[in-house]
SEMI-125331 format. One record per residue (C-alpha): residue number from 1; residue in one letter; chain; x, y, z. Coordinates in Angstrom, 3 decimals. Example, Ala and Ser with C-alpha at 12.3 -4.5 7.8 and 13.67 -1.06 7.14 Angstrom:
REM SEMI-125331
+-----+---+---+----------+----------+----------+
:   k : r : c :       c1 :       c2 :       c3 :
+-----+---+---+----------+----------+----------+
:   1 : a : A :   12.300 :   -4.500 :    7.800 :
:   2 : s : A :   13.670 :   -1.060 :    7.140 :
+-----+---+---+----------+----------+----------+
This chain:
REM SEMI-125331
+-----+---+---+----------+----------+----------+
:   k : r : c :       c1 :       c2 :       c3 :
+-----+---+---+----------+----------+----------+
:   1 : m : A :  -40.698 :  -11.162 :   50.736 :
:   2 : p : A :  -43.659 :  -10.751 :   53.080 :
:   3 : n : A :  -47.088 :  -10.716 :   51.478 :
:   4 : n : A :  -49.349 :   -7.815 :   52.327 :
:   5 : e : A :  -52.097 :   -5.809 :   50.715 :
:   6 : y : A :  -49.534 :   -3.869 :   48.651 :
:   7 : t : A :  -47.589 :   -6.775 :   47.178 :
:   8 : t : A :  -48.305 :   -9.636 :   44.828 :
:   9 : p : A :  -46.876 :  -13.014 :   45.796 :
:  10 : l : A :  -43.998 :  -13.896 :   43.476 :
:  11 : s : A :  -45.599 :  -17.162 :   42.364 :
:  12 : l : A :  -48.774 :  -15.298 :   41.361 :
:  13 : f : A :  -46.849 :  -12.594 :   39.482 :
:  14 : s : A :  -44.854 :  -15.260 :   37.670 :
:  15 : s : A :  -47.990 :  -17.185 :   36.687 :
:  16 : h : A :  -49.648 :  -13.967 :   35.484 :
:  17 : m : A :  -46.674 :  -13.167 :   33.242 :
:  18 : e : A :  -46.630 :  -16.730 :   31.909 :
:  19 : f : A :  -50.359 :  -16.477 :   31.158 :
:  20 : l : A :  -49.923 :  -13.194 :   29.272 :
:  21 : y : A :  -47.090 :  -14.703 :   27.253 :
:  22 : k : A :  -48.857 :  -17.978 :   26.418 :
:  23 : e : A :  -52.116 :  -16.246 :   25.534 :
:  24 : g : A :  -50.373 :  -13.878 :   23.115 :
:  25 : y : A :  -50.908 :  -10.592 :   24.934 :
:  26 : t : A :  -49.014 :   -7.550 :   23.686 :
:  27 : v : A :  -47.308 :   -5.540 :   26.416 :
:  28 : v : A :  -47.563 :   -1.813 :   25.676 :
:  29 : n : A :  -46.022 :    1.071 :   27.575 :
:  30 : i : A :  -47.740 :    3.849 :   29.456 :
:  31 : h : A :  -47.168 :    6.294 :   26.585 :
:  32 : d : A :  -49.120 :    3.963 :   24.283 :
:  33 : v : A :  -51.982 :    3.795 :   26.794 :
:  34 : v : A :  -52.170 :    7.583 :   27.132 :
:  35 : a : A :  -52.095 :    8.002 :   23.333 :
:  36 : f : A :  -54.882 :    5.407 :   23.059 :
:  37 : v : A :  -57.032 :    7.203 :   25.651 :
:  38 : r : A :  -56.495 :   10.455 :   23.735 :
:  39 : g : A :  -57.677 :    8.716 :   20.562 :
:  40 : e : A :  -54.297 :    9.151 :   18.867 :
:  41 : v : A :  -53.460 :    5.461 :   18.301 :
:  42 : n : A :  -55.083 :    2.069 :   18.239 :
:  43 : l : A :  -53.693 :   -0.711 :   20.382 :
:  44 : p : A :  -53.461 :   -4.330 :   19.322 :
:  45 : p : A :  -56.125 :   -6.671 :   20.637 :
:  46 : k : A :  -55.158 :   -8.206 :   23.969 :
:  47 : s : A :  -52.931 :   -5.297 :   25.010 :
:  48 : v : A :  -51.761 :   -4.906 :   28.590 :
:  49 : c : A :  -49.609 :   -2.337 :   30.394 :
:  50 : i : A :  -47.512 :   -3.516 :   33.344 :
:  51 : t : A :  -46.741 :   -0.967 :   36.060 :
:  52 : f : A :  -45.113 :   -0.910 :   39.485 :
:  53 : d : A :  -45.675 :    1.709 :   42.145 :
:  54 : d : A :  -43.057 :    3.547 :   44.225 :
:  55 : g : A :  -39.775 :    1.994 :   42.978 :
:  56 : c : A :  -39.210 :   -0.824 :   45.452 :
:  57 : l : A :  -36.075 :   -2.949 :   45.390 :
:  58 : s : A :  -38.208 :   -6.064 :   44.942 :
:  59 : n : A :  -39.003 :   -4.808 :   41.411 :
:  60 : a : A :  -35.364 :   -5.325 :   40.407 :
:  61 : i : A :  -34.751 :   -8.503 :   42.384 :
:  62 : f : A :  -37.926 :  -10.437 :   41.650 :
:  63 : a : A :  -39.922 :   -8.828 :   38.833 :
:  64 : a : A :  -37.116 :   -7.911 :   36.420 :
:  65 : p : A :  -35.918 :  -11.499 :   35.831 :
:  66 : i : A :  -39.477 :  -12.665 :   35.159 :
:  67 : l : A :  -40.170 :   -9.768 :   32.790 :
:  68 : r : A :  -36.872 :  -10.495 :   31.032 :
:  69 : k : A :  -37.800 :  -14.186 :   30.671 :
:  70 : y : A :  -40.903 :  -13.268 :   28.654 :
:  71 : g : A :  -39.479 :  -10.252 :   26.824 :
:  72 : f : A :  -41.812 :   -7.854 :   28.644 :
:  73 : r : A :  -41.232 :   -4.273 :   29.778 :
:  74 : a : A :  -42.872 :   -2.405 :   32.644 :
:  75 : s : A :  -43.167 :    1.152 :   33.882 :
:  76 : v : A :  -41.900 :    1.808 :   37.389 :
:  77 : f : A :  -43.375 :    4.944 :   38.934 :
:  78 : a : A :  -40.650 :    5.774 :   41.433 :
:  79 : v : A :  -40.612 :    8.270 :   44.270 :
:  80 : m : A :  -37.385 :    9.784 :   42.961 :
:  81 : g : A :  -36.157 :   11.250 :   46.241 :
:  82 : s : A :  -36.484 :    7.845 :   47.910 :
:  83 : l : A :  -34.220 :    6.016 :   45.472 :
:  84 : s : A :  -31.275 :    4.558 :   47.327 :
:  85 : e : A :  -27.968 :    6.328 :   46.758 :
:  86 : t : A :  -26.072 :    3.055 :   46.764 :
:  87 : k : A :  -26.984 :   -0.352 :   45.462 :
:  88 : i : A :  -27.984 :   -2.680 :   48.276 :
:  89 : s : A :  -25.890 :   -5.847 :   48.254 :
:  90 : e : A :  -27.689 :   -9.168 :   48.241 :
:  91 : t : A :  -26.489 :   -9.848 :   51.790 :
:  92 : d : A :  -28.110 :   -6.587 :   53.014 :
:  93 : i : A :  -31.554 :   -7.167 :   51.539 :
:  94 : d : A :  -34.177 :   -7.054 :   54.268 :
:  95 : f : A :  -37.733 :   -7.358 :   53.026 :
:  96 : s : A :  -39.164 :   -6.625 :   56.447 :
:  97 : k : A :  -38.130 :   -3.039 :   55.574 :
:  98 : l : A :  -39.210 :   -0.936 :   52.640 :
:  99 : q : A :  -36.083 :   -0.795 :   50.502 :
: 100 : r : A :  -35.931 :    1.224 :   47.307 :
: 101 : l : A :  -34.267 :    0.836 :   43.964 :
: 102 : s : A :  -30.914 :    2.534 :   43.563 :
: 103 : l : A :  -29.802 :    4.494 :   40.520 :
: 104 : d : A :  -27.565 :    1.495 :   39.728 :
: 105 : d : A :  -30.622 :   -0.798 :   39.833 :
: 106 : v : A :  -32.372 :    1.559 :   37.417 :
: 107 : t : A :  -29.421 :    1.413 :   35.006 :
: 108 : l : A :  -28.933 :   -2.350 :   35.335 :
: 109 : n : A :  -32.594 :   -2.999 :   34.539 :
: 110 : n : A :  -33.205 :   -0.441 :   31.805 :
: 111 : d : A :  -33.842 :   -3.342 :   29.416 :
: 112 : v : A :  -37.113 :   -4.126 :   31.223 :
: 113 : f : A :  -38.036 :   -0.958 :   33.141 :
: 114 : d : A :  -39.061 :    2.508 :   32.050 :
: 115 : i : A :  -38.633 :    4.717 :   35.110 :
: 116 : m : A :  -41.368 :    7.302 :   35.507 :
: 117 : c : A :  -41.929 :   10.019 :   38.086 :
: 118 : h : A :  -44.117 :    9.500 :   41.151 :
: 119 : t : A :  -42.931 :   12.834 :   42.623 :
: 120 : y : A :  -39.611 :   13.511 :   44.306 :
: 121 : k : A :  -40.737 :   13.544 :   47.955 :
: 122 : l : A :  -44.411 :   14.612 :   47.787 :
: 123 : h : A :  -45.820 :   11.103 :   47.973 :
: 124 : k : A :  -49.286 :   12.246 :   49.035 :
: 125 : n : A :  -52.425 :   13.736 :   47.558 :
: 126 : l : A :  -51.286 :   16.891 :   45.768 :
: 127 : t : A :  -54.613 :   18.745 :   45.656 :
: 128 : n : A :  -53.846 :   20.908 :   48.708 :
: 129 : i : A :  -50.125 :   21.402 :   48.031 :
: 130 : p : A :  -49.106 :   24.884 :   46.771 :
: 131 : h : A :  -48.249 :   24.836 :   43.057 :
: 132 : d : A :  -44.773 :   26.272 :   43.694 :
: 133 : d : A :  -44.002 :   23.373 :   46.061 :
: 134 : i : A :  -45.140 :   20.886 :   43.425 :
: 135 : k : A :  -43.041 :   22.600 :   40.728 :
: 136 : s : A :  -39.975 :   22.516 :   42.982 :
: 137 : d : A :  -40.537 :   18.855 :   43.824 :
: 138 : l : A :  -40.907 :   17.895 :   40.155 :
: 139 : a : A :  -37.821 :   19.906 :   39.178 :
: 140 : l : A :  -35.790 :   17.879 :   41.699 :
: 141 : a : A :  -37.218 :   14.656 :   40.273 :
: 142 : n : A :  -36.396 :   15.717 :   36.723 :
: 143 : d : A :  -32.838 :   16.604 :   37.747 :
: 144 : l : A :  -32.388 :   13.030 :   38.961 :
: 145 : i : A :  -34.028 :   11.144 :   36.077 :
: 146 : k : A :  -35.431 :   12.841 :   33.002 :
: 147 : t : A :  -38.996 :   11.713 :   32.385 :
: 148 : h : A :  -42.008 :   13.363 :   30.839 :
: 149 : t : A :  -44.532 :   11.256 :   32.720 :
: 150 : l : A :  -45.840 :   11.792 :   36.229 :
: 151 : l : A :  -48.168 :    9.492 :   38.081 :
: 152 : t : A :  -49.492 :   11.474 :   40.999 :
: 153 : p : A :  -49.863 :    9.695 :   44.336 :
: 154 : a : A :  -53.643 :    9.969 :   43.784 :
: 155 : g : A :  -53.269 :    7.993 :   40.535 :
: 156 : d : A :  -53.576 :   10.692 :   37.862 :
: 157 : i : A :  -51.232 :   10.396 :   34.884 :
: 158 : m : A :  -49.778 :   13.604 :   33.481 :
: 159 : m : A :  -47.559 :   13.748 :   30.426 :
: 160 : k : A :  -45.597 :   16.572 :   28.917 :
+-----+---+---+----------+----------+----------+
């Protein structure tokens, strides 16, 4: 997998997960973080929330086995309309291209991933998008995968 400003080298990700495990960090989910920010719950000391942006195939191929090794879970904020309709076979993986998770990948990795919404196709700043367009986009996303959490492309978290 090519390294760029948007990816973490696999060796670094692996060493980070090993560090969290050895140092006794508690992995919490995004719902716990939001509840904490709202003052509704306390989190254990040394809590961390692991997230991935956009729903890339590399999440399933590289990150999932490492998360599984340490018993960790992560939230994947996927652009729902960009999920692949069919699972990409290992012989067709091409990391010079941006390849997305498939619905099969989501199902096969539900032991380590919580799939969250990052819009259906509106992967851009939503501030100037008409509300009806946003509602339509989110309805399409919810039809594909039911989730009550949206991470906007600008980074805001909204929960129902």
